[in-house]
N, CA, C, O and the ligand as a Tripos MOL2 file, in Angstrom:
@<TRIPOS>MOLECULE
protein
  241   239    61     0     0
PROTEIN
NO_CHARGES

@<TRIPOS>ATOM
      1 N          15.0820  -20.3380    6.7330 N.3       1 MET1
      2 CA         15.3820  -20.1960    8.1600 C.3       1 MET1
      3 C          16.8800  -19.9990    8.3580 C.2       1 MET1
      4 O          17.6830  -20.8240    7.9200 O.2       1 MET1
      5 N          17.2470  -18.9300    9.0040 N.am      2 SER2
      6 CA         18.6740  -18.6830    9.2070 C.3       2 SER2
      7 C          19.2070  -19.5070   10.3620 C.2       2 SER2
      8 O          18.5000  -19.8000   11.3250 O.2       2 SER2
      9 N          20.4490  -19.8640   10.2400 N.am      3 LYS3
     10 CA         21.0790  -20.6310   11.3000 C.3       3 LYS3
     11 C          21.5750  -19.6950   12.3840 C.2       3 LYS3
     12 O          22.0120  -18.5750   12.1200 O.2       3 LYS3
     13 N          21.4960  -20.1750   13.5850 N.am      4 LYS4
     14 CA         21.9940  -19.3820   14.6950 C.3       4 LYS4
     15 C          23.5070  -19.4890   14.7800 C.2       4 LYS4
     16 O          24.0920  -20.5460   14.5470 O.2       4 LYS4
     17 N          24.1120  -18.3820   15.1160 N.am      5 LEU5
     18 CA         25.5640  -18.3920   15.2550 C.3       5 LEU5
     19 C          26.0080  -19.4160   16.2790 C.2       5 LEU5
     20 O          27.0180  -20.0990   16.1110 O.2       5 LEU5
     21 N          25.2280  -19.5070   17.3470 N.am      6 CYS6
     22 CA         25.5430  -20.4420   18.4230 C.3       6 CYS6
     23 C          25.6910  -21.8480   17.8610 C.2       6 CYS6
     24 O          26.5940  -22.5960   18.2370 O.2       6 CYS6
     25 N          24.7900  -22.1890   16.9570 N.am      7 LYS7
     26 CA         24.8160  -23.4990   16.3300 C.3       7 LYS7
     27 C          25.9640  -23.5850   15.3280 C.2       7 LYS7
     28 O          26.6880  -24.5800   15.2840 O.2       7 LYS7
     29 N          26.1230  -22.5520   14.5370 N.am      8 LEU8
     30 CA         27.1680  -22.5610   13.5180 C.3       8 LEU8
     31 C          28.5510  -22.7400   14.1320 C.2       8 LEU8
     32 O          29.3950  -23.4630   13.6010 O.2       8 LEU8
     33 N          28.7650  -22.0710   15.2550 N.am      9 VAL9
     34 CA         30.0720  -22.1780   15.9020 C.3       9 VAL9
     35 C          30.2980  -23.5930   16.4170 C.2       9 VAL9
     36 O          31.4010  -24.1300   16.3190 O.2       9 VAL9
     37 N          29.2460  -24.1900   16.9650 N.am     10 SER10
     38 CA         29.4290  -25.5590   17.4490 C.3      10 SER10
     39 C          29.5790  -26.5170   16.2750 C.2      10 SER10
     40 O          30.0570  -27.6400   16.4360 O.2      10 SER10
     41 N          29.1700  -26.0680   15.0980 N.am     11 ASP11
     42 CA         29.3900  -26.8760   13.8950 C.3      11 ASP11
     43 C          30.7340  -26.5590   13.2420 C.2      11 ASP11
     44 O          30.9830  -26.9460   12.1010 O.2      11 ASP11
     45 N          31.5890  -25.8580   13.9670 N.am     12 ASP12
     46 CA         32.9400  -25.5460   13.4810 C.3      12 ASP12
     47 C          33.0060  -24.5940   12.3030 C.2      12 ASP12
     48 O          33.8710  -24.7280   11.4380 O.2      12 ASP12
     49 N          32.0840  -23.6230   12.2660 N.am     13 ILE13
     50 CA         32.1680  -22.6570   11.1760 C.3      13 ILE13
     51 C          33.4730  -21.8730   11.2480 C.2      13 ILE13
     52 O          34.0120  -21.4510   10.2250 O.2      13 ILE13
     53 N          33.9750  -21.6820   12.4620 N.am     14 LEU14
     54 CA         35.2110  -20.9180   12.6080 C.3      14 LEU14
     55 C          36.3760  -21.5870   11.8840 C.2      14 LEU14
     56 O          37.2400  -20.9130   11.3220 O.2      14 LEU14
     57 N          36.3880  -22.8980   11.9040 N.am     15 GLU15
     58 CA         37.4600  -23.5990   11.2130 C.3      15 GLU15
     59 C          37.1410  -23.7960    9.7470 C.2      15 GLU15
     60 O          38.0270  -23.7540    8.8940 O.2      15 GLU15
     61 N          35.8590  -24.0120    9.4590 N.am     16 ASN16
     62 CA         35.4870  -24.3640    8.0950 C.3      16 ASN16
     63 C          35.2230  -23.1700    7.1900 C.2      16 ASN16
     64 O          35.5340  -23.2080    6.0000 O.2      16 ASN16
     65 N          34.6620  -22.1330    7.7400 N.am     17 ASP17
     66 CA         34.2880  -21.0050    6.8910 C.3      17 ASP17
     67 C          34.3230  -19.6990    7.6740 C.2      17 ASP17
     68 O          33.2920  -19.0800    7.9360 O.2      17 ASP17
     69 N          35.5210  -19.3020    8.0360 N.am     18 ILE18
     70 CA         35.6720  -18.0890    8.8340 C.3      18 ILE18
     71 C          35.1450  -16.8650    8.0810 C.2      18 ILE18
     72 O          34.6950  -15.8990    8.6980 O.2      18 ILE18
     73 N          35.2000  -16.9100    6.7780 N.am     19 LYS19
     74 CA         34.7100  -15.7850    5.9780 C.3      19 LYS19
     75 C          33.2150  -15.5900    6.1560 C.2      19 LYS19
     76 O          32.7380  -14.4670    6.3200 O.2      19 LYS19
     77 N          32.4850  -16.6870    6.1210 N.am     20 ALA20
     78 CA         31.0400  -16.6170    6.2920 C.3      20 ALA20
     79 C          30.7170  -16.0870    7.6830 C.2      20 ALA20
     80 O          29.7820  -15.3100    7.8720 O.2      20 ALA20
     81 N          31.5110  -16.5250    8.6420 N.am     21 TYR21
     82 CA         31.2880  -16.0880   10.0210 C.3      21 TYR21
     83 C          31.5290  -14.5940   10.1750 C.2      21 TYR21
     84 O          30.7190  -13.8840   10.7710 O.2      21 TYR21
     85 N          32.6330  -14.1290    9.6410 N.am     22 THR22
     86 CA         32.9330  -12.7020    9.7850 C.3      22 THR22
     87 C          31.8870  -11.8530    9.0800 C.2      22 THR22
     88 O          31.6110  -10.7250    9.4900 O.2      22 THR22
     89 N          31.3200  -12.3890    8.0390 N.am     23 LYS23
     90 CA         30.2590  -11.6710    7.3390 C.3      23 LYS23
     91 C          29.0480  -11.4680    8.2550 C.2      23 LYS23
     92 O          28.4020  -10.4190    8.2430 O.2      23 LYS23
     93 N          28.7640  -12.4970    9.0410 N.am     24 LEU24
     94 CA         27.6070  -12.4400    9.9300 C.3      24 LEU24
     95 C          27.8300  -11.4980   11.1070 C.2      24 LEU24
     96 O          26.8950  -10.8570   11.5870 O.2      24 LEU24
     97 N          29.0690  -11.4200   11.5650 N.am     25 VAL25
     98 CA         29.3300  -10.6210   12.7600 C.3      25 VAL25
     99 C          29.8090   -9.2070   12.4360 C.2      25 VAL25
    100 O          29.8700   -8.3430   13.3100 O.2      25 VAL25
    101 N          30.1430   -8.9900   11.1840 N.am     26 ASN26
    102 CA         30.6030   -7.6750   10.7860 C.3      26 ASN26
    103 C          29.4890   -6.6450   11.0060 C.2      26 ASN26
    104 O          28.3310   -6.8820   10.6610 O.2      26 ASN26
    105 N          29.8550   -5.5200   11.5770 N.am     27 GLU27
    106 CA         28.8740   -4.4730   11.8760 C.3      27 GLU27
    107 C          27.7420   -5.0120   12.7490 C.2      27 GLU27
    108 O          26.5680   -4.7270   12.5150 O.2      27 GLU27
    109 N          28.1150   -5.7850   13.7450 N.am     28 ALA28
    110 CA         27.1280   -6.4020   14.6110 C.3      28 ALA28
    111 C          26.1840   -5.3840   15.2340 C.2      28 ALA28
    112 O          26.6150   -4.3250   15.6900 O.2      28 ALA28
    113 N          24.9260   -5.7030   15.2510 N.am     29 ARG29
    114 CA         23.9340   -4.8110   15.8390 C.3      29 ARG29
    115 C          23.1250   -5.4970   16.9330 C.2      29 ARG29
    116 O          22.3130   -4.8670   17.6110 O.2      29 ARG29
    117 N          23.3570   -6.7900   17.0940 N.am     30 PHE30
    118 CA         22.6270   -7.5400   18.1150 C.3      30 PHE30
    119 C          23.5940   -8.3970   18.9120 C.2      30 PHE30
    120 O          24.6020   -8.8720   18.3890 O.2      30 PHE30
    121 N          23.2740   -8.5870   20.1800 N.am     31 VAL31
    122 CA         24.0740   -9.4650   21.0240 C.3      31 VAL31
    123 C          23.1470  -10.5680   21.5340 C.2      31 VAL31
    124 O          21.9620  -10.3360   21.7760 O.2      31 VAL31
    125 N          23.6950  -11.7490   21.6890 N.am     32 CYS32
    126 CA         22.9030  -12.8490   22.1970 C.3      32 CYS32
    127 C          22.9640  -12.8510   23.7220 C.2      32 CYS32
    128 O          24.0430  -12.8890   24.3150 O.2      32 CYS32
    129 N          21.8040  -12.8110   24.3360 N.am     33 LYS33
    130 CA         21.7470  -12.7640   25.8000 C.3      33 LYS33
    131 C          22.1020  -14.1030   26.4140 C.2      33 LYS33
    132 O          22.3780  -14.1890   27.6100 O.2      33 LYS33
    133 N          22.0950  -15.1260   25.6170 N.am     34 LYS34
    134 CA         22.3870  -16.4560   26.1340 C.3      34 LYS34
    135 C          23.8780  -16.7620   26.0770 C.2      34 LYS34
    136 O          24.4720  -17.1810   27.0710 O.2      34 LYS34
    137 N          24.4750  -16.5540   24.9170 N.am     35 CYS35
    138 CA         25.8740  -16.9660   24.7790 C.3      35 CYS35
    139 C          26.8410  -15.8140   24.5630 C.2      35 CYS35
    140 O          28.0550  -16.0180   24.5490 O.2      35 CYS35
    141 N          26.3200  -14.6120   24.3960 N.am     36 GLY36
    142 CA         27.2070  -13.4580   24.2900 C.3      36 GLY36
    143 C          27.7620  -13.2040   22.9080 C.2      36 GLY36
    144 O          28.6120  -12.3310   22.7290 O.2      36 GLY36
    145 N          27.3010  -13.9450   21.9450 N.am     37 ARG37
    146 CA         27.7940  -13.7120   20.5860 C.3      37 ARG37
    147 C          27.1020  -12.4990   19.9910 C.2      37 ARG37
    148 O          26.0530  -12.0620   20.4650 O.2      37 ARG37
    149 N          27.7050  -11.9730   18.9550 N.am     38 VAL38
    150 CA         27.1120  -10.8110   18.3050 C.3      38 VAL38
    151 C          26.8880  -11.0950   16.8270 C.2      38 VAL38
    152 O          27.6000  -11.8940   16.2180 O.2      38 VAL38
    153 N          25.8820  -10.4250   16.2590 N.am     39 ALA39
    154 CA         25.5980  -10.6040   14.8470 C.3      39 ALA39
    155 C          24.9400   -9.3590   14.2810 C.2      39 ALA39
    156 O          24.3800   -8.5300   14.9970 O.2      39 ALA39
    157 N          25.0320   -9.2690   12.9840 N.am     40 LYS40
    158 CA         24.4230   -8.1450   12.2910 C.3      40 LYS40
    159 C          22.9080   -8.3410   12.2160 C.2      40 LYS40
    160 O          22.1360   -7.3830   12.2580 O.2      40 LYS40
    161 N          22.5110   -9.5960   12.1030 N.am     41 ASP41
    162 CA         21.1030   -9.9300   11.9240 C.3      41 ASP41
    163 C          20.5840  -10.6950   13.1400 C.2      41 ASP41
    164 O          21.1640  -11.7050   13.5400 O.2      41 ASP41
    165 N          19.5090  -10.2170   13.7130 N.am     42 GLU42
    166 CA         18.9980  -10.8620   14.9230 C.3      42 GLU42
    167 C          18.5560  -12.3080   14.6810 C.2      42 GLU42
    168 O          18.5020  -13.1110   15.6120 O.2      42 GLU42
    169 N          18.2470  -12.6240   13.4520 N.am     43 ASP43
    170 CA         17.8350  -13.9960   13.1480 C.3      43 ASP43
    171 C          18.9420  -15.0080   13.3870 C.2      43 ASP43
    172 O          18.6870  -16.2090   13.4840 O.2      43 ASP43
    173 N          20.1590  -14.5230   13.4810 N.am     44 ASN44
    174 CA         21.2830  -15.4340   13.6720 C.3      44 ASN44
    175 C          21.6370  -15.6840   15.1360 C.2      44 ASN44
    176 O          22.6040  -16.3790   15.4440 O.2      44 ASN44
    177 N          20.8400  -15.1080   16.0290 N.am     45 LEU45
    178 CA         21.1160  -15.2930   17.4440 C.3      45 LEU45
    179 C          19.9490  -15.9800   18.1230 C.2      45 LEU45
    180 O          18.8060  -15.8210   17.6970 O.2      45 LEU45
    181 N          20.2210  -16.7470   19.1800 N.am     46 CYS46
    182 CA         19.1350  -17.4630   19.8480 C.3      46 CYS46
    183 C          18.3580  -16.5420   20.7840 C.2      46 CYS46
    184 O          17.1410  -16.6720   20.9160 O.2      46 CYS46
    185 N          19.0570  -15.6140   21.4330 N.am     47 LYS47
    186 CA         18.3710  -14.6490   22.3070 C.3      47 LYS47
    187 C          18.8510  -13.2440   21.9620 C.2      47 LYS47
    188 O          19.5970  -12.6260   22.7220 O.2      47 LYS47
    189 N          18.4230  -12.7590   20.8320 N.am     48 PRO48
    190 CA         18.9460  -11.4720   20.3650 C.3      48 PRO48
    191 C          18.4860  -10.2820   21.1920 C.2      48 PRO48
    192 O          17.3420  -10.2100   21.6430 O.2      48 PRO48
    193 N          19.4050   -9.3640   21.3740 N.am     49 LYS49
    194 CA         19.0690   -8.0990   22.0040 C.3      49 LYS49
    195 C          19.8080   -7.0250   21.2230 C.2      49 LYS49
    196 O          21.0040   -7.1390   20.9540 O.2      49 LYS49
    197 N          19.0760   -5.9830   20.8680 N.am     50 ALA50
    198 CA         19.6890   -4.9320   20.0650 C.3      50 ALA50
    199 C          20.7800   -4.2180   20.8440 C.2      50 ALA50
    200 O          20.6310   -3.9060   22.0250 O.2      50 ALA50
    201 N          21.8740   -3.9710   20.1500 N.am     51 ILE51
    202 CA         22.9480   -3.1880   20.7530 C.3      51 ILE51
    203 C          22.6550   -1.7280   20.4320 C.2      51 ILE51
    204 O          22.4330   -1.3540   19.2800 O.2      51 ILE51
    205 N          22.6590   -0.9380   21.4550 N.am     52 LYS52
    206 CA         22.4160    0.4750   21.1860 C.3      52 LYS52
    207 C          23.7020    1.1340   20.7130 C.2      52 LYS52
    208 O          24.6820    1.2520   21.4490 O.2      52 LYS52
    209 N          23.6590    1.5440   19.4960 N.am     53 VAL53
    210 CA         24.8330    2.1980   18.9500 C.3      53 VAL53
    211 C          24.7250    3.6860   19.2380 C.2      53 VAL53
    212 O          23.7560    4.3560   18.8780 O.2      53 VAL53
    213 N          25.7420    4.1600   19.8900 N.am     54 LYS54
    214 CA         25.7360    5.5900   20.2060 C.3      54 LYS54
    215 C          26.0430    6.3780   18.9460 C.2      54 LYS54
    216 O          27.0970    6.2400   18.3260 O.2      54 LYS54
    217 N          25.1020    7.1840   18.6080 N.am     55 LYS55
    218 CA         25.3570    8.0270   17.4370 C.3      55 LYS55
    219 C          25.8420    9.3770   17.9180 C.2      55 LYS55
    220 O          25.3810    9.9030   18.9310 O.2      55 LYS55
    221 N          26.7470    9.9050   17.1970 N.am     56 SER56
    222 CA         27.2390   11.2260   17.5880 C.3      56 SER56
    223 C          26.1110   12.2230   17.4220 C.2      56 SER56
    224 O          25.5930   12.4540   16.3300 O.2      56 SER56
    225 N          25.7560   12.8020   18.5550 N.am     57 LYS57
    226 CA         24.5820   13.6670   18.5970 C.3      57 LYS57
    227 C          24.9880   15.1340   18.6080 C.2      57 LYS57
    228 O          24.7140   15.8750   19.5520 O.2      57 LYS57
    229 N          25.6340   15.5160   17.5530 N.am     58 LYS58
    230 CA         26.1220   16.8860   17.5490 C.3      58 LYS58
    231 C          25.0840   17.8370   16.9920 C.2      58 LYS58
    232 O          24.9300   18.9660   17.4590 O.2      58 LYS58
    233 N          24.3790   17.3610   15.9890 N.am     59 ALA59
    234 CA         23.3770   18.2190   15.3580 C.3      59 ALA59
    235 C          22.0540   18.1250   16.1170 C.2      59 ALA59
    236 O          21.5480   17.0330   16.3750 O.2      59 ALA59
    237 N          21.5410   19.2100   16.4450 N.am     60 ASP60
    238 CA         20.2640   19.2500   17.1670 C.3      60 ASP60
    239 C          19.0830   19.4270   16.2400 C.2      60 ASP60
    240 O          17.9420   19.4800   16.6980 O.2      60 ASP60
    241 ZN         23.2110  -17.4910   21.3930 Zn       61 ZN61
@<TRIPOS>BOND
     1     1     2 1
     2     2     3 1
     3     3     4 2
     4     3     5 am
     5     5     6 1
     6     6     7 1
     7     7     8 2
     8     7     9 am
     9     9    10 1
    10    10    11 1
    11    11    12 2
    12    11    13 am
    13    13    14 1
    14    14    15 1
    15    15    16 2
    16    15    17 am
    17    17    18 1
    18    18    19 1
    19    19    20 2
    20    19    21 am
    21    21    22 1
    22    22    23 1
    23    23    24 2
    24    23    25 am
    25    25    26 1
    26    26    27 1
    27    27    28 2
    28    27    29 am
    29    29    30 1
    30    30    31 1
    31    31    32 2
    32    31    33 am
    33    33    34 1
    34    34    35 1
    35    35    36 2
    36    35    37 am
    37    37    38 1
    38    38    39 1
    39    39    40 2
    40    39    41 am
    41    41    42 1
    42    42    43 1
    43    43    44 2
    44    43    45 am
    45    45    46 1
    46    46    47 1
    47    47    48 2
    48    47    49 am
    49    49    50 1
    50    50    51 1
    51    51    52 2
    52    51    53 am
    53    53    54 1
    54    54    55 1
    55    55    56 2
    56    55    57 am
    57    57    58 1
    58    58    59 1
    59    59    60 2
    60    59    61 am
    61    61    62 1
    62    62    63 1
    63    63    64 2
    64    63    65 am
    65    65    66 1
    66    66    67 1
    67    67    68 2
    68    67    69 am
    69    69    70 1
    70    70    71 1
    71    71    72 2
    72    71    73 am
    73    73    74 1
    74    74    75 1
    75    75    76 2
    76    75    77 am
    77    77    78 1
    78    78    79 1
    79    79    80 2
    80    79    81 am
    81    81    82 1
    82    82    83 1
    83    83    84 2
    84    83    85 am
    85    85    86 1
    86    86    87 1
    87    87    88 2
    88    87    89 am
    89    89    90 1
    90    90    91 1
    91    91    92 2
    92    91    93 am
    93    93    94 1
    94    94    95 1
    95    95    96 2
    96    95    97 am
    97    97    98 1
    98    98    99 1
    99    99   100 2
   100    99   101 am
   101   101   102 1
   102   102   103 1
   103   103   104 2
   104   103   105 am
   105   105   106 1
   106   106   107 1
   107   107   108 2
   108   107   109 am
   109   109   110 1
   110   110   111 1
   111   111   112 2
   112   111   113 am
   113   113   114 1
   114   114   115 1
   115   115   116 2
   116   115   117 am
   117   117   118 1
   118   118   119 1
   119   119   120 2
   120   119   121 am
   121   121   122 1
   122   122   123 1
   123   123   124 2
   124   123   125 am
   125   125   126 1
   126   126   127 1
   127   127   128 2
   128   127   129 am
   129   129   130 1
   130   130   131 1
   131   131   132 2
   132   131   133 am
   133   133   134 1
   134   134   135 1
   135   135   136 2
   136   135   137 am
   137   137   138 1
   138   138   139 1
   139   139   140 2
   140   139   141 am
   141   141   142 1
   142   142   143 1
   143   143   144 2
   144   143   145 am
   145   145   146 1
   146   146   147 1
   147   147   148 2
   148   147   149 am
   149   149   150 1
   150   150   151 1
   151   151   152 2
   152   151   153 am
   153   153   154 1
   154   154   155 1
   155   155   156 2
   156   155   157 am
   157   157   158 1
   158   158   159 1
   159   159   160 2
   160   159   161 am
   161   161   162 1
   162   162   163 1
   163   163   164 2
   164   163   165 am
   165   165   166 1
   166   166   167 1
   167   167   168 2
   168   167   169 am
   169   169   170 1
   170   170   171 1
   171   171   172 2
   172   171   173 am
   173   173   174 1
   174   174   175 1
   175   175   176 2
   176   175   177 am
   177   177   178 1
   178   178   179 1
   179   179   180 2
   180   179   181 am
   181   181   182 1
   182   182   183 1
   183   183   184 2
   184   183   185 am
   185   185   186 1
   186   186   187 1
   187   187   188 2
   188   187   189 am
   189   189   190 1
   190   190   191 1
   191   191   192 2
   192   191   193 am
   193   193   194 1
   194   194   195 1
   195   195   196 2
   196   195   197 am
   197   197   198 1
   198   198   199 1
   199   199   200 2
   200   199   201 am
   201   201   202 1
   202   202   203 1
   203   203   204 2
   204   203   205 am
   205   205   206 1
   206   206   207 1
   207   207   208 2
   208   207   209 am
   209   209   210 1
   210   210   211 1
   211   211   212 2
   212   211   213 am
   213   213   214 1
   214   214   215 1
   215   215   216 2
   216   215   217 am
   217   217   218 1
   218   218   219 1
   219   219   220 2
   220   219   221 am
   221   221   222 1
   222   222   223 1
   223   223   224 2
   224   223   225 am
   225   225   226 1
   226   226   227 1
   227   227   228 2
   228   227   229 am
   229   229   230 1
   230   230   231 1
   231   231   232 2
   232   231   233 am
   233   233   234 1
   234   234   235 1
   235   235   236 2
   236   235   237 am
   237   237   238 1
   238   238   239 1
   239   239   240 2
@<TRIPOS>SUBSTRUCTURE
     1 MET1         2 RESIDUE 1 A MET
     2 SER2         6 RESIDUE 1 A SER
     3 LYS3        10 RESIDUE 1 A LYS
     4 LYS4        14 RESIDUE 1 A LYS
     5 LEU5        18 RESIDUE 1 A LEU
     6 CYS6        22 RESIDUE 1 A CYS
     7 LYS7        26 RESIDUE 1 A LYS
     8 LEU8        30 RESIDUE 1 A LEU
     9 VAL9        34 RESIDUE 1 A VAL
    10 SER10       38 RESIDUE 1 A SER
    11 ASP11       42 RESIDUE 1 A ASP
    12 ASP12       46 RESIDUE 1 A ASP
    13 ILE13       50 RESIDUE 1 A ILE
    14 LEU14       54 RESIDUE 1 A LEU
    15 GLU15       58 RESIDUE 1 A GLU
    16 ASN16       62 RESIDUE 1 A ASN
    17 ASP17       66 RESIDUE 1 A ASP
    18 ILE18       70 RESIDUE 1 A ILE
    19 LYS19       74 RESIDUE 1 A LYS
    20 ALA20       78 RESIDUE 1 A ALA
    21 TYR21       82 RESIDUE 1 A TYR
    22 THR22       86 RESIDUE 1 A THR
    23 LYS23       90 RESIDUE 1 A LYS
    24 LEU24       94 RESIDUE 1 A LEU
    25 VAL25       98 RESIDUE 1 A VAL
    26 ASN26      102 RESIDUE 1 A ASN
    27 GLU27      106 RESIDUE 1 A GLU
    28 ALA28      110 RESIDUE 1 A ALA
    29 ARG29      114 RESIDUE 1 A ARG
    30 PHE30      118 RESIDUE 1 A PHE
    31 VAL31      122 RESIDUE 1 A VAL
    32 CYS32      126 RESIDUE 1 A CYS
    33 LYS33      130 RESIDUE 1 A LYS
    34 LYS34      134 RESIDUE 1 A LYS
    35 CYS35      138 RESIDUE 1 A CYS
    36 GLY36      142 RESIDUE 1 A GLY
    37 ARG37      146 RESIDUE 1 A ARG
    38 VAL38      150 RESIDUE 1 A VAL
    39 ALA39      154 RESIDUE 1 A ALA
    40 LYS40      158 RESIDUE 1 A LYS
    41 ASP41      162 RESIDUE 1 A ASP
    42 GLU42      166 RESIDUE 1 A GLU
    43 ASP43      170 RESIDUE 1 A ASP
    44 ASN44      174 RESIDUE 1 A ASN
    45 LEU45      178 RESIDUE 1 A LEU
    46 CYS46      182 RESIDUE 1 A CYS
    47 LYS47      186 RESIDUE 1 A LYS
    48 PRO48      190 RESIDUE 1 A PRO
    49 LYS49      194 RESIDUE 1 A LYS
    50 ALA50      198 RESIDUE 1 A ALA
    51 ILE51      202 RESIDUE 1 A ILE
    52 LYS52      206 RESIDUE 1 A LYS
    53 VAL53      210 RESIDUE 1 A VAL
    54 LYS54      214 RESIDUE 1 A LYS
    55 LYS55      218 RESIDUE 1 A LYS
    56 SER56      222 RESIDUE 1 A SER
    57 LYS57      226 RESIDUE 1 A LYS
    58 LYS58      230 RESIDUE 1 A LYS
    59 ALA59      234 RESIDUE 1 A ALA
    60 ASP60      238 RESIDUE 1 A ASP
    61 ZN61       241 GROUP 0 **** ****
């Protein structure tokens, strides 16, 4: 079971393991509708919502 970022932050991950945190948020693809945090993996958010990444639509 993955830990939620919301929980990790309240557990002081930012002070204790900023590297682990940046790994989770790097290339974020989901945003939490509850607390506004972002993560690469939706399992790490309490209310995940996919971020729509605009892809350059040049090729038809
Ligand atoms: Zn959250």
